[in-house]
KOLTORDO-393363 format. One line per 5 residues: number of its first residue (from 1); their letters; for each residue x, y, z of N, C-alpha, C. Coordinates in steps of 0.05 Angstrom, whole numbers. Example, Ala and Ser with C-alpha at 12.3 -4.5 7.8 and 13.67 -1.06 7.14 Angstrom:
<rs>
1) AS) 264:-114:156:246:-90:156:264:-66:156 ~ 257:-45:142:273:-21:143:258:1:157
</rs>
This chain:
<rs>
1) MINKR) 1379:1877:1550:1399:1891:1568:1424:1883:1567 ~ 1427:1914:1567:1465:1914:1561:1481:1905:1587 ~ 1501:1891:1583:1518:1886:1614:1540:1905:1609 ~ 1540:1926:1625:1554:1948:1627:1592:1944:1625 ~ 1586:1926:1640:1627:1911:1644:1627:1902:1615
6) LLIKH) 1613:1885:1603:1626:1875:1577:1621:1895:1559 ~ 1600:1918:1558:1607:1941:1540:1632:1955:1540 ~ 1640:1958:1565:1668:1970:1573:1685:1959:1563 ~ 1689:1934:1562:1708:1912:1548:1711:1915:1517 ~ 1691:1913:1506:1678:1917:1476:1691:1948:1470
11) LLAHN) 1682:1966:1481:1693:1993:1473:1724:1998:1475 ~ 1741:1985:1499:1763:1987:1503:1776:1969:1484 ~ 1765:1947:1471:1779:1926:1450:1775:1942:1426 ~ 1751:1958:1424:1747:1963:1388:1765:1978:1380 ~ 1779:2000:1386:1799:2013:1378:1806:2041:1395
16) DENSF) 1821:2056:1388:1834:2081:1410:1803:2099:1402 ~ 1803:2117:1424:1784:2136:1419:1779:2151:1396 ~ 1753:2155:1394:1744:2167:1368:1724:2186:1369 ~ 1707:2182:1352:1685:2204:1348:1657:2194:1367 ~ 1661:2169:1375:1637:2165:1385:1640:2154:1419
21) YDKKR) 1670:2155:1427:1677:2141:1447:1706:2157:1461 ~ 1709:2158:1483:1727:2171:1494:1737:2152:1526 ~ 1757:2165:1532:1768:2148:1558:1790:2168:1570 ~ 1785:2166:1598:1793:2181:1615:1806:2166:1642 ~ 1837:2174:1652:1843:2170:1675:1829:2171:1695
26) KIDIG) 1817:2193:1699:1797:2208:1724:1777:2232:1706 ~ 1761:2239:1718:1750:2266:1717:1747:2277:1745 ~ 1745:2304:1744:1740:2319:1773:1726:2341:1769 ~ 1698:2336:1774:1676:2363:1766:1667:2379:1793 ~ 1685:2371:1810:1683:2387:1838:1686:2413:1835
31) FKEGK) 1707:2426:1818:1721:2451:1812:1714:2458:1788 ~ 1716:2483:1777:1716:2497:1750:1732:2485:1730 ~ 1757:2475:1734:1772:2473:1709:1764:2439:1704 ~ 1761:2424:1721:1752:2396:1717:1720:2395:1704 ~ 1704:2413:1716:1681:2417:1704:1680:2429:1674
36) GKFLK) 1693:2448:1666:1698:2454:1641:1703:2435:1619 ~ 1724:2419:1628:1739:2397:1611:1716:2382:1608 ~ 1703:2373:1633:1683:2350:1630:1658:2357:1607 ~ 1646:2382:1612:1628:2394:1599:1634:2393:1567 ~ 1658:2402:1564:1675:2407:1535:1668:2378:1522
41) HICAL) 1675:2354:1533:1670:2332:1519:1650:2324:1521 ~ 1629:2326:1536:1603:2317:1536:1582:2337:1506 ~ 1597:2359:1503:1583:2371:1484:1600:2364:1459 ~ 1624:2358:1455:1631:2344:1430:1620:2317:1423 ~ 1624:2302:1443:1612:2277:1433:1579:2270:1426
46) SNSNP) 1566:2294:1443:1539:2301:1428:1536:2305:1401 ~ 1552:2329:1400:1548:2339:1367:1562:2321:1346 ~ 1577:2306:1352:1586:2289:1328:1571:2259:1327 ~ 1554:2256:1349:1541:2231:1338:1507:2235:1343 ~ 1498:2248:1324:1467:2257:1330:1453:2236:1325
51) ENNSY) 1455:2210:1318:1439:2187:1317:1444:2166:1338 ~ 1466:2164:1350:1472:2141:1368:1481:2153:1395 ~ 1484:2136:1418:1505:2142:1440:1532:2145:1435 ~ 1543:2161:1449:1572:2159:1458:1575:2160:1482 ~ 1597:2145:1492:1607:2137:1514:1635:2146:1522
56) IVIGV) 1640:2155:1551:1662:2156:1563:1667:2139:1586 ~ 1697:2128:1583:1703:2108:1603:1726:2119:1622 ~ 1716:2119:1648:1730:2135:1665:1747:2117:1688 ~ 1773:2117:1684:1790:2094:1701:1806:2078:1683 ~ 1817:2089:1664:1832:2070:1648:1857:2086:1636
61) EDEDN) 1879:2073:1642:1905:2086:1637:1906:2094:1602 ~ 1910:2113:1591:1910:2122:1568:1931:2104:1541 ~ 1956:2093:1557:1972:2080:1538:1965:2057:1530 ~ 1953:2039:1552:1960:2010:1551:1931:2003:1554 ~ 1908:2020:1560:1882:2011:1567:1878:1993:1588
66) KIIGV) 1897:1995:1609:1894:1981:1635:1876:1997:1654 ~ 1854:1977:1663:1837:1985:1680:1845:1989:1709 ~ 1849:2017:1713:1852:2021:1742:1833:2025:1763 ~ 1815:2041:1754:1786:2050:1770:1789:2072:1782 ~ 1771:2081:1790:1758:2107:1801:1745:2099:1830
71) DFFDD) 1744:2124:1850:1722:2127:1870:1692:2119:1860 ~ 1675:2110:1873:1649:2109:1867:1639:2143:1864 ~ 1621:2145:1845:1614:2170:1838:1585:2172:1832 ~ 1576:2193:1853:1543:2184:1848:1536:2209:1832 ~ 1517:2198:1812:1507:2215:1788:1484:2231:1793
76) SKIQN) 1479:2229:1813:1440:2236:1814:1437:2268:1811 ~ 1460:2278:1815:1452:2308:1804:1469:2321:1774 ~ 1479:2298:1767:1501:2307:1742:1487:2316:1722 ~ 1464:2308:1716:1440:2315:1695:1443:2349:1706 ~ 1438:2353:1720:1427:2383:1731:1451:2401:1729
81) LINAY) 1474:2388:1727:1499:2404:1716:1496:2409:1688 ~ 1489:2386:1674:1493:2390:1642:1471:2411:1636 ~ 1446:2410:1648:1420:2424:1641:1437:2459:1646 ~ 1448:2460:1669:1452:2485:1676:1473:2497:1655 ~ 1490:2486:1646:1515:2496:1628:1511:2497:1595
86) LTNPP) 1493:2475:1590:1494:2466:1558:1472:2483:1550 ~ 1464:2487:1529:1444:2495:1506:1430:2468:1495 ~ 1415:2460:1486:1405:2436:1480:1419:2411:1488 ~ 1417:2404:1520:1434:2390:1533:1428:2363:1525 ~ 1446:2340:1518:1439:2311:1518:1431:2301:1540
91) IVQYE) 1422:2279:1549:1414:2260:1567:1439:2245:1570 ~ 1450:2254:1600:1474:2239:1602:1471:2225:1628 ~ 1482:2200:1632:1483:2180:1647:1510:2171:1661 ~ 1517:2172:1686:1544:2166:1694:1535:2138:1716 ~ 1550:2116:1711:1540:2086:1718:1569:2084:1736
96) NIPFP) 1571:2068:1758:1594:2055:1770:1598:2031:1759 ~ 1617:2012:1753:1615:1991:1737:1636:1977:1753 ~ 1631:1956:1765:1649:1939:1784:1669:1920:1768 ~ 1690:1915:1776:1709:1900:1755:1727:1882:1783 ~ 1727:1852:1774:1732:1833:1796:1759:1844:1806
101) HLPEN) 1780:1845:1790:1807:1850:1798:1807:1878:1812 ~ 1790:1897:1813:1797:1923:1828:1789:1920:1860 ~ 1802:1937:1874:1798:1939:1902:1769:1951:1907 ~ 1757:1940:1935:1731:1939:1937:1715:1970:1936 ~ 1738:1988:1932:1727:2018:1937:1732:2025:1911
106) KVVGL) 1734:2011:1887:1746:2020:1863:1727:2012:1841 ~ 1715:2028:1822:1698:2017:1802:1706:2030:1770 ~ 1690:2026:1751:1703:2034:1731:1679:2057:1718 ~ 1678:2080:1716:1661:2102:1712:1648:2096:1683 ~ 1628:2097:1674:1616:2097:1646:1595:2118:1641
111) VTIRP) 1601:2137:1633:1584:2158:1616:1571:2157:1592 ~ 1538:2155:1593:1532:2149:1567:1517:2172:1559 ~ 1522:2184:1536:1515:2208:1526:1492:2205:1504 ~ 1467:2215:1508:1445:2208:1488:1433:2239:1474 ~ 1445:2240:1445:1445:2264:1439:1411:2275:1431
116) TDNIT) 1407:2305:1430:1382:2317:1422:1382:2316:1391 ~ 1370:2323:1377:1365:2331:1353:1380:2362:1344 ~ 1392:2377:1365:1402:2401:1356:1430:2402:1367 ~ 1442:2426:1354:1466:2426:1362:1469:2432:1394 ~ 1486:2425:1409:1498:2428:1433:1519:2452:1436
121) SLRKN) 1517:2467:1452:1535:2488:1454:1535:2500:1486 ~ 1556:2508:1492:1567:2522:1526:1538:2544:1530 ~ 1527:2545:1549:1505:2565:1549:1518:2592:1562 ~ 1538:2586:1580:1556:2606:1594:1578:2601:1597 ~ 1595:2622:1603:1622:2616:1608:1636:2599:1628
126) IWKYY) 1654:2584:1623:1666:2567:1653:1695:2556:1646 ~ 1706:2563:1661:1738:2559:1661:1746:2579:1640 ~ 1762:2573:1617:1771:2577:1597:1755:2578:1574 ~ 1734:2562:1574:1712:2565:1549:1690:2586:1553 ~ 1684:2602:1525:1667:2626:1532:1639:2610:1522
131) GGSVF) 1623:2621:1539:1589:2616:1523:1583:2619:1499 ~ 1573:2603:1491:1563:2600:1459:1587:2580:1445 ~ 1604:2571:1457:1622:2554:1443:1609:2532:1432 ~ 1623:2520:1411:1613:2491:1401:1627:2469:1394 ~ 1628:2453:1406:1658:2428:1409:1642:2401:1389
136) FRDGS) 1667:2398:1376:1666:2365:1359:1685:2349:1364 ~ 1686:2325:1362:1712:2307:1365:1723:2311:1333 ~ 1748:2310:1340:1766:2305:1313:1787:2284:1323 ~ 1776:2262:1307:1789:2234:1325:1786:2234:1354 ~ 1805:2233:1366:1805:2235:1392:1810:2256:1412
141) ISMPK) 1805:2284:1394:1806:2306:1409:1774:2322:1409 ~ 1772:2332:1428:1750:2348:1430:1757:2379:1429 ~ 1742:2389:1402:1754:2419:1400:1735:2432:1386 ~ 1735:2459:1396:1712:2481:1375:1717:2479:1346 ~ 1694:2480:1328:1698:2482:1300:1674:2500:1294
146) VFDLK) 1676:2507:1268:1657:2515:1252:1639:2494:1240 ~ 1608:2495:1252:1595:2467:1233:1575:2475:1222 ~ 1572:2448:1207:1550:2448:1189:1525:2435:1199 ~ 1498:2444:1196:1481:2442:1209:1473:2410:1205 ~ 1481:2398:1182:1477:2370:1171:1502:2355:1180
151) IKDVN) 1499:2348:1202:1527:2326:1204:1526:2299:1199 ~ 1541:2288:1185:1535:2264:1171:1541:2244:1190 ~ 1525:2219:1195:1524:2205:1214:1544:2176:1201 ~ 1564:2173:1216:1580:2147:1206:1580:2130:1229 ~ 1570:2128:1253:1578:2114:1271:1556:2098:1279
156) SKIVA) 1535:2096:1273:1512:2083:1281:1511:2056:1282 ~ 1524:2046:1259:1521:2014:1258:1546:2002:1275 ~ 1569:2016:1278:1589:2010:1292:1578:2008:1324 ~ 1565:2027:1335:1559:2034:1363:1536:2012:1365 ~ 1518:1998:1344:1494:1982:1347:1511:1958:1355
161) AIENN) 1527:1951:1338:1541:1923:1337:1558:1922:1369 ~ 1571:1941:1372:1582:1944:1402:1563:1934:1423 ~ 1535:1951:1420:1520:1946:1444:1508:1921:1439 ~ 1501:1908:1416:1492:1880:1411:1510:1859:1420 ~ 1528:1861:1416:1551:1844:1431:1551:1843:1462
166) AQNNI) 1538:1860:1473:1543:1868:1504:1518:1865:1513 ~ 1505:1852:1500:1474:1847:1515:1480:1820:1533 ~ 1464:1825:1562:1465:1806:1585:1457:1778:1576 ~ 1464:1757:1595:1454:1731:1590:1450:1715:1614 ~ 1442:1694:1618:1438:1679:1647:1462:1672:1659
171) QLTLD) 1483:1665:1649:1501:1663:1656:1515:1683:1670 ~ 1522:1700:1662:1531:1729:1666:1517:1739:1697 ~ 1489:1733:1690:1469:1746:1712:1480:1735:1738 ~ 1484:1702:1731:1486:1681:1757:1518:1684:1766 ~ 1537:1688:1748:1561:1698:1753:1562:1718:1768
176) GVFDF) 1549:1739:1761:1547:1763:1782:1539:1759:1804 ~ 1512:1744:1813:1508:1740:1838:1523:1720:1854 ~ 1531:1704:1846:1558:1689:1867:1578:1704:1871 ~ 1582:1722:1844:1610:1734:1851:1600:1761:1876 ~ 1584:1768:1873:1575:1789:1899:1571:1779:1924
181) MNKRQ) 1558:1752:1923:1553:1744:1949:1588:1735:1962 ~ 1600:1718:1943:1629:1713:1956:1639:1731:1970 ~ 1642:1756:1952:1661:1779:1960:1652:1796:1983 ~ 1620:1789:1985:1617:1813:2012:1606:1789:2037 ~ 1617:1767:2039:1613:1744:2056:1605:1761:2085
186) DFNPQ) 1620:1776:2092:1623:1789:2121:1606:1812:2130 ~ 1588:1819:2107:1569:1836:2115:1540:1840:2098 ~ 1528:1813:2107:1509:1799:2106:1490:1805:2075 ~ 1508:1792:2060:1495:1797:2027:1473:1785:2023 ~ 1453:1796:2007:1422:1791:2003:1423:1794:1974
191) YKVFK) 1395:1784:1961:1387:1784:1936:1359:1788:1938 ~ 1344:1799:1918:1320:1797:1911:1315:1797:1882 ~ 1296:1787:1870:1287:1784:1845:1266:1800:1844 ~ 1261:1825:1824:1240:1843:1823:1228:1841:1792 ~ 1205:1834:1789:1188:1832:1768:1198:1809:1751
196) EYFVL) 1209:1795:1763:1221:1760:1753:1241:1767:1729 ~ 1256:1793:1730:1270:1800:1712:1299:1813:1720 ~ 1294:1832:1739:1315:1845:1751:1325:1829:1779 ~ 1351:1826:1783:1368:1818:1807:1380:1839:1818 ~ 1370:1845:1847:1390:1867:1861:1402:1856:1883
201) CWSGA) 1435:1862:1880:1443:1845:1905:1451:1869:1924 ~ 1448:1863:1956:1460:1888:1975:1470:1872:2000 ~ 1490:1887:2002:1499:1878:2036:1508:1905:2053 ~ 1505:1898:2079:1518:1922:2091:1519:1910:2124 ~ 1536:1926:2141:1540:1919:2175:1514:1926:2184
206) KKQVN) 1502:1913:2191:1473:1921:2203:1476:1936:2236 ~ 1460:1952:2235:1463:1967:2265:1434:1969:2276 ~ 1425:1964:2297:1399:1978:2311:1401:1995:2325 ~ 1382:2016:2320:1387:2043:2336:1354:2045:2343 ~ 1344:2038:2376:1325:2035:2381:1310:2020:2362
211) EETFF) 1289:2028:2354:1266:2008:2335:1273:2009:2305 ~ 1295:2027:2301:1308:2031:2268:1329:2016:2268 ~ 1330:2005:2243:1360:1989:2228:1371:2007:2205 ~ 1397:2007:2213:1408:2017:2202:1431:2003:2184 ~ 1447:2012:2162:1468:1995:2155:1489:2013:2147
216) SRVDI) 1519:2005:2154:1538:2017:2139:1553:2005:2121 ~ 1579:2009:2104:1591:1995:2097:1571:1982:2070 ~ 1557:1999:2063:1530:1988:2038:1541:1987:2013 ~ 1534:1967:2003:1538:1957:1970:1514:1953:1957 ~ 1502:1967:1936:1481:1955:1922:1480:1955:1890
221) ELVNE) 1482:1930:1881:1487:1927:1854:1463:1909:1838 ~ 1453:1923:1816:1440:1910:1799:1454:1897:1778 ~ 1447:1867:1781:1467:1846:1768:1467:1847:1739 ~ 1444:1847:1732:1431:1849:1695:1451:1866:1688 ~ 1459:1890:1698:1472:1911:1680:1501:1908:1689
226) QVLLF) 1512:1896:1715:1532:1897:1725:1533:1924:1740 ~ 1515:1943:1748:1522:1969:1755:1517:1973:1787 ~ 1538:1982:1796:1540:1995:1831:1520:2014:1835 ~ 1496:2010:1838:1480:2032:1845:1485:2047:1871 ~ 1496:2039:1896:1505:2056:1914:1529:2041:1931
231) YSALD) 1543:2060:1936:1568:2050:1959:1574:2065:1978 ~ 1579:2060:1999:1584:2079:2026:1602:2062:2038 ~ 1624:2079:2042:1646:2064:2066:1644:2081:2099 ~ 1627:2096:2098:1621:2120:2118:1597:2125:2128 ~ 1580:2125:2117:1554:2136:2120:1538:2116:2131
236) EVAIS) 1511:2126:2145:1492:2107:2148:1471:2103:2136 ~ 1453:2082:2128:1435:2079:2109:1416:2062:2119 ~ 1391:2075:2113:1362:2059:2120:1355:2047:2090 ~ 1351:2023:2090:1341:2004:2070:1310:1992:2076 ~ 1298:1995:2056:1266:1987:2055:1259:1978:2021
241) YTENS) 1243:1961:2017:1233:1950:1997:1208:1939:1994 ~ 1197:1934:1972:1168:1928:1964:1174:1905:1942 ~ 1146:1896:1935:1152:1883:1907:1164:1894:1884 ~ 1161:1918:1880:1157:1934:1864:1183:1956:1864 ~ 1200:1958:1886:1215:1982:1884:1234:1973:1912
246) FKIIE) 1255:1992:1910:1273:1991:1928:1281:2018:1941 ~ 1285:2026:1967:1291:2050:1977:1316:2060:1991 ~ 1330:2074:1987:1346:2078:2002:1349:2107:2011 ~ 1350:2112:2041:1357:2139:2050:1382:2139:2064 ~ 1397:2154:2052:1423:2158:2054:1426:2182:2081
251) YVRLG) 1449:2176:2108:1446:2191:2126:1480:2206:2127 ~ 1487:2233:2129:1510:2237:2133:1511:2250:2162 ~ 1539:2244:2174:1546:2255:2204:1564:2282:2200 ~ 1551:2302:2218:1561:2331:2211:1563:2338:2242 ~ 1579:2355:2242:1580:2371:2267:1605:2389:2274
256) LHQSF) 1603:2400:2297:1628:2414:2302:1638:2413:2335 ~ 1666:2421:2341:1671:2414:2368:1665:2387:2379 ~ 1672:2364:2362:1663:2339:2371:1634:2335:2380 ~ 1617:2353:2372:1587:2347:2374:1574:2341:2346 ~ 1573:2320:2340:1564:2308:2316:1531:2298:2317
261) KYYKL) 1518:2295:2299:1492:2288:2286:1492:2278:2263 ~ 1469:2253:2265:1465:2243:2230:1441:2260:2215 ~ 1446:2267:2197:1427:2282:2185:1418:2270:2156 ~ 1388:2265:2150:1380:2257:2128:1393:2269:2102 ~ 1407:2261:2084:1419:2269:2061:1400:2268:2034
266) EEKII) 1394:2241:2032:1384:2235:2012:1364:2215:2000 ~ 1343:2217:1997:1327:2193:1987:1327:2178:1958 ~ 1334:2152:1957:1332:2147:1932:1314:2113:1926 ~ 1300:2121:1910:1274:2101:1898:1279:2087:1874 ~ 1285:2061:1870:1292:2046:1846:1261:2030:1835
271) QFSDN) 1254:2042:1820:1225:2033:1813:1225:2014:1791 ~ 1215:1986:1789:1214:1965:1769:1191:1963:1756 ~ 1192:1962:1731:1169:1960:1715:1167:1930:1700 ~ 1134:1932:1695:1134:1908:1681:1140:1903:1653 ~ 1150:1925:1638:1165:1923:1612:1191:1923:1609
276) ANYSI) 1203:1907:1636:1232:1903:1637:1244:1934:1634 ~ 1235:1950:1645:1253:1978:1652:1254:1984:1682 ~ 1271:2003:1688:1270:2012:1714:1280:2037:1708 ~ 1276:2055:1732:1280:2081:1736:1289:2086:1765 ~ 1306:2112:1773:1311:2115:1791:1313:2147:1803
281) EAKLI) 1298:2148:1819:1289:2176:1829:1305:2183:1854 ~ 1324:2204:1851:1336:2216:1874:1322:2242:1885 ~ 1321:2245:1917:1304:2267:1917:1330:2281:1945 ~ 1336:2300:1940:1351:2318:1961:1332:2321:1991 ~ 1336:2311:2009:1319:2316:2040:1342:2328:2052
286) FEPPQ) 1360:2340:2050:1378:2348:2067:1371:2370:2082 ~ 1370:2376:2108:1372:2402:2119:1392:2417:2135 ~ 1403:2432:2125:1441:2430:2139:1435:2446:2162 ~ 1448:2435:2181:1454:2448:2212:1463:2479:2212 ~ 1448:2490:2228:1452:2525:2223:1464:2526:2252
291) YDKKV) 1491:2534:2255:1494:2547:2273:1505:2582:2280 ~ 1511:2587:2305:1514:2620:2307:1535:2622:2288 ~ 1539:2654:2282:1549:2667:2254:1577:2670:2269 ~ 1576:2683:2297:1605:2687:2318:1615:2663:2319 ~ 1612:2640:2319:1621:2616:2324:1633:2611:2298
296) LHHIY) 1621:2607:2278:1628:2601:2247:1649:2620:2241 ~ 1650:2645:2250:1668:2666:2240:1702:2654:2253 ~ 1697:2646:2278:1716:2641:2294:1730:2619:2276 ~ 1715:2592:2275:1718:2571:2259:1731:2575:2236 ~ 1717:2592:2223:1729:2600:2192:1758:2609:2191
301) NSNNT) 1759:2630:2212:1786:2639:2209:1809:2625:2221 ~ 1803:2601:2238:1824:2582:2249:1826:2560:2223 ~ 1808:2556:2207:1809:2540:2184:1832:2558:2167 ~ 1826:2580:2166:1842:2595:2142:1877:2596:2149 ~ 1876:2596:2179:1908:2602:2191:1916:2568:2185
306) ILKKL) 1897:2551:2186:1918:2524:2182:1922:2519:2158 ~ 1906:2528:2137:1905:2525:2113:1931:2541:2104 ~ 1937:2565:2114:1965:2583:2105:1985:2567:2118 ~ 1982:2554:2140:2009:2541:2145:2014:2517:2133 ~ 1997:2503:2119:1992:2481:2101:2006:2485:2072
311) QKNSP) 1998:2511:2068:2012:2518:2039:2039:2528:2042 ~ 2048:2538:2066:2077:2543:2069:2095:2522:2084 ~ 2083:2495:2084:2101:2469:2100:2102:2481:2129 ~ 2090:2497:2137:2097:2505:2172:2089:2480:2183 ~ 2100:2483:2212:2088:2455:2231:2066:2471:2243
316) LKPNE) 2045:2447:2248:2022:2452:2258:2021:2453:2294 ~ 2011:2465:2302:2006:2463:2336:1992:2441:2346 ~ 1988:2430:2368:1973:2406:2371:1942:2407:2364 ~ 1936:2429:2381:1906:2440:2373:1901:2442:2340 ~ 1919:2446:2329:1908:2458:2300:1910:2426:2282
321) EEDLK) 1923:2408:2293:1926:2381:2278:1904:2370:2294 ~ 1888:2373:2313:1863:2365:2317:1846:2375:2303 ~ 1841:2407:2297:1821:2417:2279:1827:2408:2252 ~ 1859:2404:2239:1853:2390:2211:1841:2371:2201 ~ 1835:2357:2221:1813:2329:2223:1789:2341:2212
326) DLAAS) 1781:2367:2221:1752:2365:2216:1754:2392:2198 ~ 1770:2395:2182:1773:2420:2168:1755:2424:2137 ~ 1754:2399:2129:1739:2406:2103:1711:2398:2111 ~ 1703:2383:2134:1678:2383:2141:1664:2412:2151 ~ 1682:2423:2169:1678:2449:2176:1676:2469:2154
331) YLICY) 1695:2472:2142:1689:2492:2111:1665:2489:2103 ~ 1655:2467:2097:1623:2452:2085:1605:2470:2103 ~ 1606:2461:2127:1583:2472:2147:1583:2506:2147 ~ 1607:2520:2141:1609:2545:2142:1597:2558:2111 ~ 1604:2535:2089:1592:2540:2063:1558:2542:2069
336) LNGFE) 1545:2522:2085:1523:2513:2080:1507:2538:2100 ~ 1524:2555:2112:1514:2577:2127:1515:2603:2119 ~ 1523:2602:2094:1528:2625:2083:1555:2642:2078 ~ 1578:2624:2080:1602:2634:2078:1609:2624:2043 ~ 1609:2639:2026:1612:2631:1999:1643:2621:1998
341) NALLK) 1662:2640:2010:1686:2635:2002:1697:2611:2008 ~ 1681:2598:2030:1692:2569:2035:1696:2551:2016 ~ 1680:2545:1989:1685:2533:1969:1709:2539:1960 ~ 1720:2562:1956:1743:2568:1946:1771:2554:1964 ~ 1760:2563:1985:1779:2543:2005:1785:2520:2009
346) LEIAK) 1763:2506:2002:1763:2473:1999:1780:2470:1980 ~ 1774:2483:1955:1792:2471:1928:1822:2484:1933 ~ 1832:2501:1944:1854:2505:1953:1867:2480:1976 ~ 1850:2479:1990:1861:2460:2008:1870:2428:2002 ~ 1851:2423:1976:1855:2400:1968:1879:2380:1963
351) PHIKN) 1901:2392:1949:1924:2377:1946:1940:2380:1976 ~ 1935:2402:1992:1952:2393:2015:1938:2379:2038 ~ 1913:2373:2036:1899:2350:2049:1909:2320:2043 ~ 1908:2317:2016:1915:2293:2004:1942:2286:2008 ~ 1964:2307:2013:1996:2302:2021:1994:2296:2048
356) HSLKL) 1978:2304:2065:1979:2301:2092:1978:2270:2102 ~ 1946:2259:2094:1946:2233:2108:1918:2222:2083 ~ 1923:2195:2083:1896:2182:2065:1871:2189:2081 ~ 1875:2181:2110:1846:2186:2123:1834:2211:2120 ~ 1848:2230:2120:1848:2261:2119:1827:2260:2088
361) YIAYK) 1845:2254:2071:1840:2251:2041:1807:2237:2039 ~ 1804:2217:2050:1779:2205:2048:1759:2223:2060 ~ 1759:2233:2081:1743:2254:2095:1735:2271:2077 ~ 1754:2290:2066:1751:2309:2045:1736:2298:2018 ~ 1737:2276:2008:1726:2275:1988:1694:2266:1996
366) ETIRI) 1691:2251:2022:1666:2248:2028:1652:2279:2028 ~ 1664:2303:2041:1649:2323:2041:1644:2336:2014 ~ 1668:2337:1996:1657:2340:1971:1635:2326:1955 ~ 1628:2303:1959:1606:2290:1950:1577:2296:1963 ~ 1580:2305:1993:1564:2319:1998:1562:2347:1986
371) LRKVK) 1575:2362:1984:1572:2388:1974:1560:2388:1943 ~ 1574:2365:1931:1562:2361:1902:1532:2359:1899 ~ 1518:2344:1918:1489:2335:1920:1476:2358:1926 ~ 1483:2371:1942:1472:2395:1954:1473:2418:1929 ~ 1494:2422:1917:1501:2449:1904:1490:2448:1879
376) YS) 1482:2417:1871:1462:2409:1842:1435:2403:1842 ~ 1426:2406:1868:1398:2398:1875:1376:2422:1865
</rs>
């Protein structure tokens, strides 16, 4: 089993970006430009390495390889995005890898790309890239090329050596467990061993509602691979487990006019097998709240007025300052109730919300996370 934190260290130490490895400070697949760039790199790495895995490390400074980290990214629907936009799509896995020196809410993203036997191309237009385009790696650059159907494999031995040197061992596992238990002492850390092989650690602030138990500030980590499987600073989570599986039900808080409810968003089951493998099945169970269209039209227009003022740096009235706190969430509800243009408004609002306050921007990112799950389900 590969220790993903060790794998990242070996990739960063090996050499600069090349035809099997890329690094990024961050990615943004919430909107078209970031989505197009991400798909281009996936396509290029898949085509340039037909016989072995390729990797993208996210949360690293390009100049000096300094690990700065990125926000936790839930990958459960990313394969749906790949399948929607690429012909002959590779198998793509996004994992969140914690590093001890990073803040609690930051990880390093690791994208693993497993190619198919065929050339991968864009299925349809996205951003400035045309459907039918084929990309390859030219050194550290992903670019369109005329291709030869017989691609020479030059990386298999190098990639195999890097992966072999990143294999997990007992010391790394024990260090990981102690590190998790020590860092999360305030949130009731626990661990469980599955199939005498997998060590799963989790923690969270416990809350009892009637006869049900919920957790907030939840972290769930598969220590064998140093992969953070779940992180949430805002949502409520229900946790249950058996001898062979671990189940998470995630809830999100949504509403209008100070009237909020918790809605089930996603059920995720981690299933452990006897052959030292595990699988993660994520199922969207979200039923969006429905509101009267006249009420939503009023809220939508009010949001648009606030957004125009933000764009012009005009002062907001006290009631508009209050409405701004829920602007992203209310745009999301409008979208879920048939207001398609609300997505564009969210994209336009991003830099203005980010400049306004950190608290609002955190709420905005949570809205985008929910949107991403719903959109690519």
